[in-house]
C-alpha positions in Angstrom: 84.1 63.3 94.2 81.6 65.4 92.3 81.0 64.4 88.7 79.1 66.1 85.8 78.4 64.2 82.6 76.4 64.5 79.4 76.0 62.4 76.3 74.8 63.7 72.9 74.1 62.1 69.6 75.8 63.8 66.6 74.8 63.0 63.0 78.2 62.6 61.4 81.0 60.2 61.5 83.2 59.5 64.5 86.2 60.7 62.5 84.6 64.1 61.8 83.7 64.6 65.5 87.1 63.5 66.7 88.8 65.9 64.2 87.1 68.9 65.8 87.1 67.7 69.5 90.8 66.6 69.4 91.9 70.0 68.0 91.8 71.6 71.5 93.8 74.7 70.5 90.8 75.8 68.4 88.0 75.1 70.9 87.4 78.8 71.3 86.3 79.0 67.7 83.2 76.8 68.3 82.3 76.8 72.0 81.5 79.9 74.1 82.8 78.0 77.2 86.4 78.6 76.1 87.9 82.0 75.5 91.4 80.8 74.6 93.7 77.7 74.7 97.4 78.3 75.1 99.4 75.4 73.8 102.3 74.6 76.2 103.8 71.8 74.2 102.7 71.0 70.6 99.2 71.8 69.2 98.4 68.2 68.2 96.8 66.1 71.0 99.5 63.9 72.5 99.9 62.0 75.8 101.6 64.3 78.3 100.9 67.5 76.4 99.8 70.5 78.4 97.3 73.2 77.6 96.3 76.3 79.5 92.6 76.8 79.1 90.9 80.2 79.6 87.2 80.1 80.3 84.6 82.8 81.1 84.2 83.5 84.8 87.0 81.1 85.8 90.7 81.3 86.5 93.0 79.8 83.7 93.8 76.1 84.3 96.7 74.0 83.0 95.5 70.6 81.8 97.7 67.6 81.1 96.7 64.8 78.7 96.8 61.6 80.8 95.0 59.1 78.5 94.7 59.1 74.7 93.1 56.6 72.4 91.9 56.7 68.9 88.7 58.6 69.7 88.9 59.7 73.3 91.1 61.5 75.7 91.3 62.4 79.4 93.1 65.4 80.8 93.7 66.3 84.4 94.6 69.3 86.4 96.1 69.1 89.9 96.6 71.8 92.6 96.8 71.5 96.4 93.6 70.0 97.7 92.0 69.6 94.3 92.2 67.2 91.3 90.1 67.8 88.3 89.5 65.2 85.6 87.8 65.7 82.2 87.0 62.9 79.8 86.1 63.3 76.2 84.7 60.1 74.5 83.5 59.7 70.9 81.9 56.4 69.9 80.7 55.4 66.5 77.0 54.4 66.3 77.2 53.9 62.6 78.9 55.5 59.6 76.9 58.7 59.9 76.2 58.9 63.6 78.4 59.3 66.7 77.8 59.5 70.4 79.9 61.9 72.5 80.2 61.7 76.2 81.8 64.6 78.2 82.6 64.1 81.9 84.1 66.5 84.4 84.9 65.5 88.0 86.2 67.4 91.0 88.2 65.5 93.6 89.8 66.4 96.9 88.7 68.4 99.8 89.0 71.7 97.9 87.4 70.1 94.9 84.3 69.3 96.9 84.1 72.9 98.0 84.7 74.3 94.5 82.1 71.9 93.0 79.5 73.3 95.5 80.4 76.8 94.5 80.7 76.2 90.7 78.6 73.1 90.2 75.7 74.7 88.3 78.1 76.6 86.0 80.2 73.5 85.5 77.1 71.5 84.5 76.0 74.3 82.1 79.5 74.4 80.6 79.6 70.6 80.0 76.1 70.8 78.3 77.0 73.9 76.2 80.2 72.3 75.0 78.4 69.2 73.9 75.7 71.2 72.1 78.3 73.5 70.5 80.3 70.5 69.2 77.2 69.0 67.7 76.3 72.3 66.0 79.9 72.7 64.7 80.3 69.3 63.2 76.7 69.0 61.8 76.9 72.3 60.0 80.5 72.1 58.7 
């Protein structure tokens, strides 16, 4: 398993961050790491919902929400030889500050190969998404 992770402090409430992060159908509006999100079930984030995510320089991937709590979610994508897992966690530090942790993991024999090929880009995408989220919610 290869894992990429970043945490960032955002100067706004957990609720404000979660409102933007959990609205996955609109990610393309605030992060350059997503071109489009196709909703395959319903737009609101729900356990079991599926979303097809289009990203620059990558093939589209269908993600399924496998864990969902009040301010975090995990979604996964599986294909022969590869299992990808992405976690999105928002924690309240105080009324006006949150900490966001984004984690992306490649599993499986093909996942190990893909992580070697796309590791640097994956790390950049995770960092960029966190920075873009911070900018979006702190300037809204």
